[in-house]
TORMIBA-971708 format. One record per atom (N, C-alpha, C): x, y, z; atom name. Coordinates in pm, whole numbers, plus 50000, padded with zeros to 5 digits. Layout:
<pts>
+-------+-------+-------+------+
|    c1 |    c2 |    c3 | atom |
+-------+-------+-------+------+
|     X |     Y |     Z |   CA |
...
+-------+-------+-------+------+
</pts>
This chain:
<pts>
+-------+-------+-------+------+
|    c1 |    c2 |    c3 | atom |
+-------+-------+-------+------+
| 52909 | 63295 | 61417 |    N |
| 52825 | 63234 | 61497 |   CA |
| 52675 | 63331 | 61532 |    C |
| 52595 | 63271 | 61457 |    N |
| 52448 | 63337 | 61505 |   CA |
| 52406 | 63310 | 61621 |    C |
| 52352 | 63429 | 61707 |    N |
| 52343 | 63403 | 61856 |   CA |
| 52214 | 63384 | 61823 |    C |
| 52124 | 63260 | 61910 |    N |
| 52014 | 63204 | 61903 |   CA |
| 51916 | 63310 | 61969 |    C |
| 51776 | 63279 | 61937 |    N |
| 51708 | 63396 | 61920 |   CA |
| 51577 | 63301 | 62004 |    C |
| 51479 | 63401 | 62097 |    N |
| 51389 | 63305 | 62171 |   CA |
| 51270 | 63398 | 62190 |    C |
| 51157 | 63318 | 62174 |    N |
| 51047 | 63383 | 62183 |   CA |
| 50991 | 63402 | 62301 |    C |
| 50936 | 63535 | 62370 |    N |
| 50915 | 63530 | 62491 |   CA |
| 50749 | 63628 | 62475 |    C |
| 50673 | 63549 | 62580 |    N |
| 50544 | 63626 | 62568 |   CA |
| 50511 | 63661 | 62666 |    C |
| 50451 | 63817 | 62698 |    N |
| 50418 | 63872 | 62816 |   CA |
| 50295 | 63880 | 62830 |    C |
| 50276 | 63853 | 62965 |    N |
| 50105 | 63885 | 62984 |   CA |
| 50092 | 63947 | 63141 |    C |
| 50013 | 64013 | 63147 |    N |
| 49966 | 64079 | 63279 |   CA |
| 49896 | 64008 | 63377 |    C |
| 49992 | 63988 | 63497 |    N |
| 49935 | 63900 | 63613 |   CA |
| 49838 | 63948 | 63688 |    C |
| 49770 | 63885 | 63752 |    N |
| 49675 | 63912 | 63842 |   CA |
| 49702 | 64023 | 63969 |    C |
| 49815 | 63998 | 63976 |    N |
| 49887 | 64102 | 64105 |   CA |
| 49926 | 64229 | 64041 |    C |
| 49930 | 64277 | 63881 |    N |
| 49968 | 64345 | 63841 |   CA |
| 50103 | 64381 | 63774 |    C |
| 50184 | 64276 | 63779 |    N |
| 50311 | 64236 | 63758 |   CA |
| 50281 | 64189 | 63590 |    C |
| 50393 | 64211 | 63519 |    N |
| 50388 | 64160 | 63393 |   CA |
| 50484 | 64017 | 63393 |    C |
| 50417 | 63916 | 63358 |    N |
| 50481 | 63783 | 63328 |   CA |
| 50553 | 63753 | 63203 |    C |
| 50672 | 63706 | 63196 |    N |
| 50733 | 63678 | 63097 |   CA |
| 50748 | 63529 | 63068 |    C |
| 50722 | 63465 | 62947 |    N |
| 50746 | 63323 | 62994 |   CA |
| 50837 | 63315 | 62831 |    C |
| 50921 | 63219 | 62847 |    N |
| 50996 | 63165 | 62701 |   CA |
| 50988 | 63009 | 62694 |    C |
| 50871 | 63008 | 62566 |    N |
| 50821 | 62836 | 62563 |   CA |
| 50910 | 62783 | 62527 |    C |
| 51007 | 62767 | 62428 |    N |
| 51134 | 62710 | 62400 |   CA |
| 51214 | 62681 | 62509 |    C |
| 51202 | 62709 | 62623 |    N |
| 51296 | 62671 | 62726 |   CA |
| 51179 | 62621 | 62863 |    C |
| 51123 | 62525 | 62865 |    N |
| 51021 | 62451 | 62948 |   CA |
| 51052 | 62490 | 63116 |    C |
| 50971 | 62613 | 63169 |    N |
| 50971 | 62621 | 63301 |   CA |
| 51085 | 62760 | 63337 |    C |
| 51098 | 62804 | 63228 |    N |
| 51153 | 62955 | 63208 |   CA |
| 51076 | 63074 | 63200 |    C |
| 51027 | 63122 | 63331 |    N |
| 50930 | 63252 | 63333 |   CA |
| 51023 | 63342 | 63387 |    C |
| 50976 | 63463 | 63429 |    N |
| 50990 | 63584 | 63485 |   CA |
| 50908 | 63667 | 63523 |    C |
| 50925 | 63767 | 63613 |    N |
| 50841 | 63880 | 63599 |   CA |
| 50895 | 63997 | 63607 |    C |
| 50832 | 64138 | 63599 |    N |
| 50896 | 64254 | 63659 |   CA |
| 50737 | 64362 | 63675 |    C |
| 50792 | 64488 | 63732 |    N |
| 50687 | 64548 | 63762 |   CA |
| 50615 | 64614 | 63637 |    C |
| 50701 | 64620 | 63526 |    N |
| 50706 | 64701 | 63399 |   CA |
| 50738 | 64590 | 63288 |    C |
| 50693 | 64621 | 63171 |    N |
| 50718 | 64554 | 63038 |   CA |
| 50887 | 64564 | 63075 |    C |
| 50980 | 64657 | 63081 |    N |
| 51097 | 64681 | 63057 |   CA |
| 51171 | 64601 | 63145 |    C |
| 51096 | 64588 | 63266 |    N |
| 51183 | 64517 | 63383 |   CA |
| 51148 | 64372 | 63353 |    C |
| 51012 | 64335 | 63274 |    N |
| 51037 | 64194 | 63282 |   CA |
| 51111 | 64142 | 63131 |    C |
| 51149 | 64238 | 63062 |    N |
| 51228 | 64173 | 62964 |   CA |
| 51365 | 64149 | 63000 |    C |
| 51388 | 64272 | 63081 |    N |
| 51537 | 64238 | 63151 |   CA |
| 51551 | 64107 | 63245 |    C |
| 51425 | 64088 | 63299 |    N |
| 51442 | 63957 | 63379 |   CA |
| 51422 | 63823 | 63318 |    C |
| 51350 | 63838 | 63206 |    N |
| 51356 | 63694 | 63117 |   CA |
| 51475 | 63692 | 63058 |    C |
| 51552 | 63780 | 63023 |    N |
| 51704 | 63775 | 62969 |   CA |
| 51768 | 63666 | 63074 |    C |
| 51788 | 63783 | 63144 |    N |
| 51882 | 63706 | 63265 |   CA |
| 51810 | 63577 | 63304 |    C |
| 51681 | 63521 | 63303 |    N |
| 51643 | 63379 | 63343 |   CA |
| 51682 | 63294 | 63199 |    C |
| 51678 | 63331 | 63119 |    N |
| 51731 | 63258 | 63014 |   CA |
| 51860 | 63222 | 63000 |    C |
| 51942 | 63339 | 63012 |    N |
| 52096 | 63316 | 63014 |   CA |
| 52113 | 63219 | 63163 |    C |
| 52064 | 63215 | 63252 |    N |
| 52068 | 63130 | 63381 |   CA |
| 52032 | 62979 | 63338 |    C |
| 51903 | 62979 | 63269 |    N |
| 51853 | 62828 | 63194 |   CA |
| 51972 | 62805 | 63146 |    C |
| 52013 | 62852 | 63011 |    N |
| 52127 | 62776 | 62947 |   CA |
| 52275 | 62788 | 63028 |    C |
| 52290 | 62841 | 63120 |    N |
| 52395 | 62792 | 63163 |   CA |
| 52404 | 62666 | 63277 |    C |
| 52282 | 62615 | 63303 |    N |
| 52252 | 62517 | 63352 |   CA |
| 52251 | 62398 | 63259 |    C |
| 52198 | 62437 | 63144 |    N |
| 52207 | 62339 | 63040 |   CA |
| 52328 | 62292 | 63030 |    C |
| 52446 | 62396 | 63027 |    N |
| 52588 | 62369 | 62970 |   CA |
| 52650 | 62316 | 63089 |    C |
| 52612 | 62304 | 63224 |    N |
| 52690 | 62270 | 63331 |   CA |
| 52638 | 62103 | 63310 |    C |
| 52522 | 62068 | 63292 |    N |
| 52442 | 61941 | 63287 |   CA |
| 52520 | 61859 | 63196 |    C |
| 52558 | 61921 | 63077 |    N |
| 52612 | 61871 | 62942 |   CA |
| 52756 | 61846 | 62983 |    C |
| 52833 | 61943 | 63051 |    N |
| 52940 | 61910 | 63058 |   CA |
| 53001 | 61805 | 63198 |    C |
| 52901 | 61789 | 63285 |    N |
| 52871 | 61701 | 63379 |   CA |
| 52870 | 61533 | 63268 |    C |
| 52757 | 61557 | 63190 |    N |
| 52741 | 61422 | 63117 |   CA |
| 52860 | 61379 | 63066 |    C |
| 52928 | 61481 | 62980 |    N |
| 53038 | 61467 | 62902 |   CA |
| 53132 | 61395 | 62984 |    C |
| 53168 | 61469 | 63139 |    N |
| 53262 | 61397 | 63186 |   CA |
| 53249 | 61260 | 63241 |    C |
| 53127 | 61201 | 63248 |    N |
| 53072 | 61090 | 63273 |   CA |
| 53116 | 60985 | 63160 |    C |
| 53081 | 61006 | 63033 |    N |
| 53102 | 60950 | 62962 |   CA |
| 53247 | 60944 | 62908 |    C |
| 53364 | 61063 | 62907 |    N |
| 53473 | 61040 | 62885 |   CA |
| 53557 | 60923 | 63000 |    C |
| 53503 | 60936 | 63116 |    N |
| 53546 | 60871 | 63242 |   CA |
| 53519 | 60705 | 63182 |    C |
| 53398 | 60686 | 63139 |    N |
| 53365 | 60545 | 63085 |   CA |
| 53412 | 60496 | 62958 |    C |
| 53427 | 60568 | 62891 |    N |
| 53513 | 60558 | 62750 |   CA |
| 53628 | 60602 | 62685 |    C |
| 53660 | 60700 | 62762 |    N |
| 53792 | 60740 | 62744 |   CA |
| 53788 | 60824 | 62608 |    C |
| 53707 | 60855 | 62579 |    N |
| 53687 | 60940 | 62423 |   CA |
| 53553 | 61054 | 62427 |    C |
| 53577 | 61146 | 62358 |    N |
| 53493 | 61241 | 62380 |   CA |
| 53374 | 61225 | 62277 |    C |
| 53237 | 61201 | 62315 |    N |
| 53157 | 61142 | 62233 |   CA |
| 53033 | 61283 | 62149 |    C |
| 53084 | 61395 | 62258 |    N |
| 52982 | 61502 | 62244 |   CA |
| 53053 | 61608 | 62213 |    C |
| 53008 | 61714 | 62114 |    N |
| 53071 | 61830 | 62092 |   CA |
| 53059 | 61907 | 62193 |    C |
| 53162 | 62023 | 62197 |    N |
| 53130 | 62145 | 62301 |   CA |
| 53043 | 62230 | 62200 |    C |
| 52961 | 62276 | 62293 |    N |
| 52842 | 62402 | 62250 |   CA |
| 52871 | 62511 | 62302 |    C |
| 52864 | 62647 | 62247 |    N |
| 52874 | 62742 | 62308 |   CA |
| 52725 | 62821 | 62289 |    C |
| 52676 | 62878 | 62377 |    N |
| 52554 | 62940 | 62362 |   CA |
| 52584 | 63095 | 62415 |    C |
| 52525 | 63182 | 62301 |    N |
| 52524 | 63347 | 62332 |   CA |
| 52394 | 63379 | 62333 |    C |
| 52352 | 63451 | 62426 |    N |
| 52259 | 63522 | 62438 |   CA |
| 52256 | 63700 | 62359 |    C |
| 52175 | 63691 | 62268 |    N |
| 52142 | 63838 | 62215 |   CA |
| 52051 | 63876 | 62273 |    C |
| 51981 | 63956 | 62129 |    N |
| 51810 | 64007 | 62195 |   CA |
| 51730 | 63924 | 62225 |    C |
| 51622 | 63908 | 62295 |    N |
| 51524 | 63865 | 62324 |   CA |
| 51415 | 63887 | 62275 |    C |
| 51342 | 63867 | 62160 |    N |
| 51218 | 63924 | 62071 |   CA |
| 51098 | 63858 | 62180 |    C |
| 51032 | 63981 | 62188 |    N |
| 50923 | 63976 | 62276 |   CA |
| 50792 | 64003 | 62200 |    C |
| 50690 | 63910 | 62210 |    N |
| 50558 | 63891 | 62155 |   CA |
| 50477 | 63919 | 62264 |    C |
| 50376 | 64023 | 62250 |    N |
| 50271 | 64070 | 62347 |   CA |
| 50169 | 63937 | 62336 |    C |
| 50106 | 63915 | 62413 |    N |
| 50005 | 63808 | 62389 |   CA |
| 49880 | 63875 | 62347 |    C |
+-------+-------+-------+------+
</pts>
């Protein structure tokens, strides 16, 4: 299985921190004192974001199974590889 790739934009904030944003995942933001720290923090934020999506999907699947007694959704597994960072 190919690991998904996400675009990350880095921008210097007014407070001197580096702000990292993943536009494919609305609201997925992080920051760091350095570019390296911002990259690490956005990777953690992406993992957490996808984990929440999986939990919501699992909860929806349980509700569907409870009502219909059959699985209508396929199980999806997300793995995070490297995050491509694009300077703004």
